[in-house]
C-alpha positions in Angstrom: -9.0 26.7 0.3 -10.6 24.2 -2.1 -9.3 20.7 -2.7 -10.5 17.3 -3.6 -11.1 14.8 -0.8 -8.1 12.4 -0.8 -10.4 9.4 -0.3 -13.4 9.9 -2.6 -12.2 12.9 -4.7 -15.3 14.9 -3.9 -14.6 18.7 -3.9 -14.1 20.2 -0.4 -13.7 23.7 0.9 -11.8 24.6 4.1 -14.4 27.2 5.0 -17.4 25.0 4.6 -16.2 21.5 5.5 -15.4 20.8 9.2 -13.5 17.6 8.2 -11.3 19.4 5.6 -9.4 18.2 3.7 -11.8 15.3 3.8 -15.4 15.7 2.7 -16.9 13.9 5.7 -16.1 12.1 8.9 -16.4 8.8 7.1 -13.6 9.6 4.7 -11.4 11.0 7.6 -11.9 7.8 9.5 -11.2 5.7 6.5 -7.9 7.6 5.9 -6.9 7.0 9.6 -7.7 3.3 9.1 -5.5 3.2 6.0 -2.6 4.6 8.1 -3.1 2.2 11.0 -3.4 -0.9 8.8 -0.1 0.3 7.1 -1.8 0.6 3.7 0.1 3.9 3.6 3.9 4.0 4.3 6.6 6.6 4.4 9.1 5.0 2.0 12.1 7.4 2.7 13.5 9.0 5.8 11.7 12.2 6.8 15.0 14.0 6.8 18.5 13.7 5.4 20.9 12.9 8.3 23.9 14.3 6.4 22.1 17.6 5.9 21.4 17.8 9.6 25.0 17.1 10.5 26.1 19.9 8.1 23.8 22.3 9.8 25.0 21.4 13.3 28.2 19.3 13.3 28.3 19.4 17.2 25.3 17.1 17.3 26.9 14.4 15.2 28.5 11.6 17.2 32.3 11.6 17.5 34.4 8.6 16.3 35.0 7.7 20.0 31.2 7.7 20.7 30.6 5.5 17.7 33.4 3.1 18.8 31.9 2.9 22.3 28.5 2.2 20.9 29.8 -0.6 18.7 31.6 -2.1 21.7 28.4 -2.2 23.7 26.5 -3.9 20.9 29.0 -6.8 20.8 
C-alpha cells in the first residue's frame, strides 16, 4: 500500500517502510508527540449512544437505574 506520510507528506510504501504509514521513526515520534500534547483531538464521540441502544436495548439503563444514579449524585 502506498500513502503519503501524515507528517511530512513524503511518499511511503507499506512493503518498504518499517514505520508505515510514516516515512521514518522521526515522523512517527513527532505524531505521537502531537497526540500527547493534545495538538490532535477527537472532536466527536467515537460512537453514537442511541445507535448502540437500538442494537442492544437490554444494555441501556432503566428509568429506575437512572433515578438511583441521580439520587446518589445529590
